[in-house]
C-alpha positions in Angstrom: -0.1 0.0 0.1 1.4 3.5 -1.0 0.7 6.2 1.9 -0.4 9.7 1.1 -0.3 12.8 3.0 -2.8 15.6 2.6 -1.4 19.1 3.7 -2.9 22.6 4.0 -2.3 25.8 5.6 -2.7 25.7 9.5 -6.0 27.6 9.2 -8.4 28.7 6.5 -10.9 31.5 7.2 -13.5 32.0 4.5 -16.5 33.9 3.6 -17.9 37.5 3.1 -16.2 39.8 5.5 -13.6 37.5 6.6 -10.8 40.0 5.9 -11.7 41.4 9.2 -10.2 38.6 11.0 -6.7 39.4 9.9 -6.0 41.6 13.0 -6.8 38.9 15.5 -4.4 36.5 13.6 -1.6 38.8 13.6 -2.1 39.5 17.4 -2.1 35.7 18.0 1.5 35.7 16.9 2.2 38.9 19.0 3.7 40.5 16.0 4.8 44.1 16.0 6.2 44.9 12.7 4.4 43.9 9.6 5.1 44.1 5.9 2.1 43.8 3.6 3.0 42.6 0.0 0.2 44.1 -2.1 -0.5 43.8 -5.7 -0.4 47.5 -7.0 -3.6 47.0 -9.0 -5.3 45.9 -5.8 -3.8 49.0 -4.1 -5.2 51.2 -7.0 -8.7 49.5 -6.6 -8.9 50.3 -3.2 -8.9 46.8 -1.8 -5.9 47.1 0.1 -7.5 50.1 1.9 -10.1 47.7 3.4 -7.2 45.6 5.1 -5.6 48.9 6.3 -8.7 50.0 7.8 -8.8 46.9 10.0 -5.0 47.1 10.8 -5.3 50.7 11.8 -8.4 50.0 14.0 -6.5 47.3 15.8 -3.4 49.6 16.4 -1.1 47.4 14.4 2.2 48.9 12.8 2.7 47.8 9.1 4.2 49.1 5.7 2.9 48.5 2.3 5.3 47.1 -0.3 3.6 47.0 -3.7 6.8 47.1 -6.2 5.5 43.9 -7.7 4.5 42.7 -11.3 2.7 39.9 -12.7 4.9 36.7 -13.6 7.6 38.3 -11.4 11.2 37.8 -12.5 14.1 37.0 -10.2 15.2 40.6 -9.6 11.7 41.6 -8.4 11.6 38.7 -6.1 15.1 39.7 -4.8 14.4 43.4 -4.3 11.3 42.3 -2.4 13.1 39.9 -0.2 15.8 42.5 0.7 13.1 45.2 1.7 11.7 42.7 4.0 14.9 42.1 5.7 15.8 45.7 5.8 12.6 46.5 7.6 13.0 43.7 10.1 9.5 42.7 10.2 8.3 39.9 12.3 5.0 39.1 10.3 4.1 39.1 6.5 0.7 39.6 4.9 0.1 39.0 1.2 -2.7 40.4 -0.6 -3.5 40.3 -4.4 -3.2 37.6 -7.1 -1.0 34.8 -7.2 2.3 36.7 -7.9 1.7 39.0 -4.9 1.2 36.0 -2.7 4.1 34.0 -4.2 6.3 36.9 -3.3 5.0 37.2 0.2 5.6 33.6 1.1 9.0 33.3 -0.7 10.1 36.4 0.9 8.8 35.4 4.4 10.7 32.2 4.5 14.0 33.4 2.7 14.4 36.4 4.8 15.6 34.0 7.6 17.6 31.9 5.3 20.8 32.5 3.6 21.0 33.7 0.0 18.6 34.9 -2.7 15.7 33.5 -4.7 17.8 31.9 -7.3 19.4 29.8 -4.7 16.4 27.9 -3.9 14.8 27.1 -7.3 13.6 23.9 -8.1 15.5 23.2 -11.0 18.8 25.0 -10.5 19.1 26.0 -6.9 21.8 24.6 -4.6 20.6 25.6 -1.2 18.1 24.1 1.3 15.8 26.0 3.5 16.8 25.5 7.1 14.6 28.1 8.9 10.7 28.3 8.7 10.9 32.1 8.4 8.3 34.7 9.5 4.7 33.7 10.2 2.3 34.8 7.2 -1.1 35.4 6.1 -2.2 35.2 2.5 -5.3 37.0 1.3 -6.3 36.3 -2.6 -8.0 39.0 -4.3 -8.6 36.8 -7.5 -10.7 33.4 -7.9 -7.9 31.6 -9.5 -4.2 30.7 -8.5 -5.1 29.0 -5.0 -1.7 30.3 -4.0 -2.9 31.0 -0.6 -3.0 27.2 0.2 0.1 25.9 -1.5 3.8 25.9 -0.9 4.7 27.1 -4.3 6.3 30.4 -5.5 6.6 30.8 -9.3 9.3 33.0 -10.7 9.6 33.9 -14.4 13.2 33.2 -16.1 14.4 34.1 -19.6 12.9 31.1 -21.4 10.5 29.5 -18.8 9.6 29.7 -15.2 10.8 27.9 -12.0 9.7 27.5 -8.6 10.6 27.4 -4.9 8.5 24.6 -3.3 8.9 23.7 0.3 6.3 23.1 3.1 7.9 26.2 4.9 6.1 28.3 2.5 2.6 27.3 3.4 0.6 30.1 5.1 -0.1 30.0 8.9 -3.5 31.4 7.7 -5.3 31.8 4.6 -8.1 34.4 4.6 -10.5 33.8 1.3 -13.0 36.6 1.3 -15.4 36.4 -1.9 -16.0 40.4 -1.6 -12.5 41.0 -2.6 -13.3 39.4 -5.9 -16.3 41.3 -6.7 -14.6 44.2 -8.8 -12.6 42.0 -11.0 -12.7 42.9 -14.7 -14.0 40.3 -17.2 -10.5 39.5 -18.7 -9.0 38.8 -15.2 -12.0 36.9 -14.0 -11.6 34.6 -17.1 -7.9 34.1 -17.0 -7.7 33.2 -13.3 -10.9 31.3 -13.5 -9.7 29.1 -16.2 -6.5 28.8 -14.3 -8.4 27.4 -11.2 -10.4 25.2 -13.3 -7.2 23.6 -14.7 -6.1 23.1 -11.3 -9.2 20.9 -10.7 -9.1 19.1 -13.8 -5.4 18.2 -13.8 -5.5 17.1 -10.2 -8.5 15.0 -10.8 -6.8 12.9 -13.4 -3.4 13.1 -11.7 -1.8 9.8 -11.0 -1.1 11.0 -7.3 -4.9 11.7 -6.9 -6.6 10.0 -3.7 -10.2 9.9 -3.0 -10.1 12.9 -1.1 -8.4 14.9 -3.8 -10.8 13.6 -6.2 -13.9 14.5 -4.2 -12.2 18.1 -4.0 -11.4 18.3 -7.9 -14.8 17.2 -8.7 -16.6 19.8 -6.6 -14.4 22.5 -7.9 -15.0 21.4 -11.7 -18.7 21.5 -11.2 -18.6 24.8 -9.2 -16.3 26.8 -11.5 -17.5 25.4 -14.9 -21.1 26.3 -13.9 -20.3 29.7 -12.8 -17.3 30.9 -14.9 -19.5 32.4 -17.7 -21.7 34.5 -15.3 -18.7 35.5 -13.4 -16.9 36.7 -16.4 -19.8 38.4 -18.3 -22.0 39.6 -15.3 -19.5 40.4 -12.5 -22.3 41.7 -10.3 -23.7 38.2 -9.7 -22.6 37.7 -6.2 -23.5 33.9 -6.3 -21.2 33.3 -9.3 -18.5 35.3 -7.5 -18.9 33.3 -4.5 -18.8 30.1 -6.0 -15.8 30.9 -8.1 -13.9 31.8 -5.0 -14.8 28.6 -3.3 -14.0 26.7 -6.4 -10.6 28.2 -6.5 -9.7 27.5 -2.9 -11.0 24.0 -3.2 -9.0 23.3 -6.4 -5.9 24.8 -4.6 -6.1 22.2 -1.9 -6.7 19.5 -4.3 -3.8 20.3 -6.9 -1.3 21.0 -4.1 -1.8 17.5 -2.8 -2.3 15.7 -6.2 -0.2 17.8 -8.6 -1.0 19.2 -11.9 0.4 18.1 -15.3 1.0 18.8 -18.8 -1.1 21.9 -19.4 0.9 23.9 -16.5 4.3 22.1 -17.8 3.6 23.5 -21.3 2.3 26.8 -20.3 5.5 27.8 -18.2 7.4 28.4 -21.5 4.7 30.6 -22.8 4.9 32.7 -19.7 8.6 32.8 -19.7 9.4 33.5 -23.3 6.3 35.5 -24.3 5.2 36.8 -20.8 1.6 35.6 -21.4 -0.2 35.6 -18.0 -0.3 32.4 -16.4 -4.0 31.6 -16.5 -4.2 32.7 -20.3 -1.3 30.3 -20.9 -3.1 27.4 -19.3 -6.4 28.2 -21.1 -4.5 28.3 -24.5 -3.2 24.9 -23.9 -6.0 23.1 -22.0 -8.0 21.4 -24.4 -5.2 20.5 -26.5 -3.5 18.6 -23.6 -6.6 16.7 -22.6 -7.0 15.7 -26.2 -3.7 14.0 -25.6 -4.3 12.3 -22.3 -7.9 11.3 -22.3 -7.3 7.8 -23.6 -5.2 7.0 -20.5 -8.1 8.0 -17.9 -11.3 7.5 -19.8 -13.4 6.6 -16.8 -12.3 9.7 -14.9 -12.9 11.6 -18.1 -16.5 10.2 -18.1 -16.9 11.4 -14.5 -15.5 14.7 -15.6 -18.0 15.1 -18.3 -20.7 14.8 -15.6 -19.2 17.4 -13.6 -18.9 19.7 -16.6 -22.6 19.3 -17.1 -22.2 17.6 -20.6 -25.2 15.6 -21.3 -23.9 11.8 -21.4 -26.9 9.7 -21.0 -26.6 8.2 -24.4 -22.8 8.2 -24.6 -20.4 5.5 -23.7 -17.3 6.4 -21.7 -15.1 6.9 -24.8 -17.6 9.3 -26.3 -18.3 11.1 -23.0 -14.5 11.6 -22.6 -14.3 13.1 -25.9 -17.2 15.4 -25.3 -15.4 16.5 -22.1 -12.5 17.8 -24.2 -14.9 19.6 -26.4 -16.5 21.2 -23.6 -13.2 22.6 -22.2 -12.5 24.2 -25.5 -16.0 25.6 -25.3 -15.5 27.2 -22.1 -12.3 28.9 -22.9 -13.7 30.4 -26.1 -16.9 31.4 -24.2 -15.0 33.5 -21.7 -13.2 35.3 -24.3 -9.7 33.7 -24.4 -8.2 32.9 -27.6 -7.6 29.1 -28.2 -4.7 29.1 -30.8 -1.2 30.3 -30.1 -0.8 32.1 -33.5 -3.2 34.7 -31.6 -0.5 35.4 -29.2 2.2 36.4 -31.7 3.8 32.9 -31.5 5.2 31.8 -34.9 5.3 28.1 -35.9 9.0 28.3 -36.0 9.1 29.1 -32.2 7.5 25.8 -31.4 10.7 23.7 -31.1 12.2 26.2 -28.7 9.0 25.9 -26.6 9.2 22.1 -26.7 12.6 22.0 -25.6 11.8 24.1 -22.6 8.5 22.3 -21.8 9.9 18.9 -21.6 12.2 20.2 -18.8 9.2 20.6 -16.5 9.6 17.4 -15.0 7.9 18.1 -11.7 4.9 19.2 -13.5 4.6 16.5 -16.1 5.3 13.6 -13.5 1.7 13.5 -12.4 0.2 13.1 -15.7 -1.7 10.0 -16.4 0.0 9.7 -20.0 3.8 10.1 -20.2 5.3 12.8 -22.5 8.3 12.5 -25.0 9.7 15.4 -26.5 7.9 14.6 -29.7 4.4 14.5 -27.5 5.2 17.9 -26.2 6.0 19.4 -29.6 2.9 18.0 -31.1 0.8 19.4 -28.4 2.1 22.9 -29.1 1.5 22.2 -32.9 -2.2 21.2 -32.1 -2.5 24.3 -29.9 -0.9 26.5 -32.7 -3.5 25.3 -35.4 -6.3 24.8 -33.1 -6.8 21.0 -33.8 -8.5 18.5 -31.6 -7.9 15.1 -33.1 -10.4 13.2 -31.1 -13.3 15.2 -32.2 -12.6 13.6 -35.7 -12.9 10.0 -34.3 -16.4 10.6 -32.8 
């Protein structure tokens, strides 16, 4: 028998208005100097002010650090890390999208360890984390990355991306307040929503899935797929926003424990080379990767079709699996995200370079139910470039 471990932050506080609980969490650690890593767009939108109001009311001393960018390169991470060391904080709060949360948790841990971000990267780093670092609270403002419940921090390199991943990066508390997502514009709602859906889908078919992660994945698939269109095109629908937030959180717990797969692996070079946002990169590849893996997990794909609300009463498992692949492409198209790589300025001659970088993402490829060779990776990029779903022609 193979034993499995399920990990998560020590505490998850969720629901409308839950941001007001942050001061009590901080006070439980007897913290006196806090650095708040805040997404600049979230500052501009006035969302960080809501957090500040609660911190001020509690008489807590803090500073805001917002020199952050999406898909952060190493220099942004190292600058944030040095600022935290210089401020001599004893507590870290991260608020914003996935990149802000990734910076917050990496800085919180690395500030008490020697070296810089690059010393701890998964593919090339040489150092090991020895100190737990500072306590931290993570507050997502998008319904997408699940970064608040994972121990992963992603950084952009010249040609691809790499991560720091260690249990020490887990938040001491995650505060998931749906109200913070109400003002998200449609394009961010779409890209982060498809990111969350991808987490649920890939963790469901992962070779590391367990009955616990499968239950979470299926709930997230159903919750996200049935609400994402409404959340994108009618952002004032609070029920849709709430379900997207819950779906993102639940999918985050699932993929953190079961892993993702080929969609994320092939998306990393798109973000690294072309600086395409992570959620959009996932969306551009999602149907084409599942078009490749479905024969290896037909029973799960049939269950996935039901969660996607595909009508399967008169379909066998094979037909249901293919119908699920088609529905994934429908979702991406219907939330306004382009589904072919040429629409992102990528040329066919670039595919070989992408493939050579994609196959290096062994951590992400390992949980896939169907293994990849370099030829398989190349073919997935080709399919995404031309918009070809081969399985549909076999119905």
